C-alpha positions in Angstrom: 0.1 -0.2 0.2 1.4 3.8 -0.9 0.6 6.2 1.3 1.6 10.0 0.1 1.8 13.5 1.6 1.9 16.8 -0.3 0.8 20.3 0.5 -0.2 22.2 -2.4 0.5 25.6 -1.1 -3.2 27.1 -1.6 -2.5 26.3 -5.2 -0.7 29.8 -5.5 2.3 28.5 -7.2 1.0 25.7 -9.3 -1.1 24.8 -12.1 -4.2 22.3 -11.0 -3.3 20.0 -14.3 0.1 19.6 -13.5 -1.3 18.9 -9.6 -3.2 16.5 -11.1 -0.8 15.0 -13.7 1.6 13.8 -10.6 -1.3 12.7 -8.8 -1.9 10.0 -11.4 2.0 9.6 -11.7 2.1 8.6 -7.6 -0.6 6.3 -7.7 -0.9 6.3 -4.0 -4.0 4.4 -2.5 -4.2 7.0 0.3 -3.2 10.8 -0.4 -3.2 13.1 2.6 -3.3 16.8 1.1 -2.6 20.0 2.6 -3.3 23.6 1.8 -6.3 22.7 -0.7 -8.9 23.0 -2.3 -12.1 22.0 -4.0 -10.5 23.0 -7.4 -8.6 19.3 -6.9 -10.8 16.5 -7.4 -9.4 12.7 -8.4 -11.3 10.3 -9.8 -11.6 6.5 -7.9 -11.0 8.5 -4.9 -12.8 8.7 -2.0 -12.7 11.9 0.0 -12.9 13.4 3.7 -12.1 16.9 3.7 -11.9 19.7 6.6 -14.2 22.6 6.4 -14.3 25.4 3.8 -12.4 28.0 5.3 -14.7 31.3 4.8 -13.3 34.3 2.9 -11.2 35.3 6.1 -10.5 33.2 8.7 -7.5 33.5 11.4 -6.3 36.4 10.1 -5.8 35.5 6.5 -8.0 35.7 3.1 -9.0 32.7 1.8 -10.8 31.7 -1.9 -13.7 30.1 -2.0 -13.6 26.4 -1.8 -10.2 26.1 -0.3 -9.5 24.4 3.1 -6.8 23.1 4.7 -6.9 19.0 4.5 -8.1 16.0 2.3 -7.4 12.7 2.3 -8.2 10.7 -0.5 -8.2 6.9 -0.8 -9.1 4.6 -3.4 -10.8 2.6 -0.5 -14.1 3.4 1.1 -14.2 5.4 4.4 -15.8 3.8 6.5 -16.8 6.4 9.3 -15.1 10.0 10.5 -13.9 11.0 13.8 -14.5 14.7 14.9 -11.2 16.3 15.1 -10.7 19.5 17.6 -11.0 22.0 14.8 -12.8 20.9 11.8 -11.0 23.3 9.7 -7.7 22.5 10.7 -7.8 18.3 10.6 -9.9 15.7 9.8 -9.8 12.0 10.7 -11.6 9.0 8.6 -11.1 5.4 9.1 -10.4 3.9 5.9 -11.4 0.3 4.6 -8.3 -1.3 3.5 -7.4 -4.7 2.2 -5.5 -5.1 5.4 -8.3 -4.1 7.6 -9.6 -0.5 9.1 -7.1 2.2 8.8 -7.5 5.5 11.0 -5.8 8.3 9.1 -5.2 11.5 10.9 -4.5 14.6 8.4 -3.6 18.1 10.1 -1.5 21.2 9.5 0.9 22.5 11.3 0.0 26.2 12.7 2.2 29.3 11.4 1.5 31.6 13.7 
């Protein structure tokens, strides 16, 4: 099983198609993407994400559809766990061929 993580840096410095091409090339079973948005969509993957961010939040201006963390998986998402902050962390159970796997994704604050 391949698990990968990548900070997309709010998509400011990269083009969406280049990101999608690289994610397809990596072909991970589970991807944890940070500083991402609804502009990224992956065919044949299931997704669990943090809440979309308001346009101004924690002193930062965000674009529509931005969120801090998304977990993409080729396997079914079997359940979600509440985290301390729905804008910053996401946790879900993924049904894998090896059994249930709990995956947690978060960002580290920048303040």
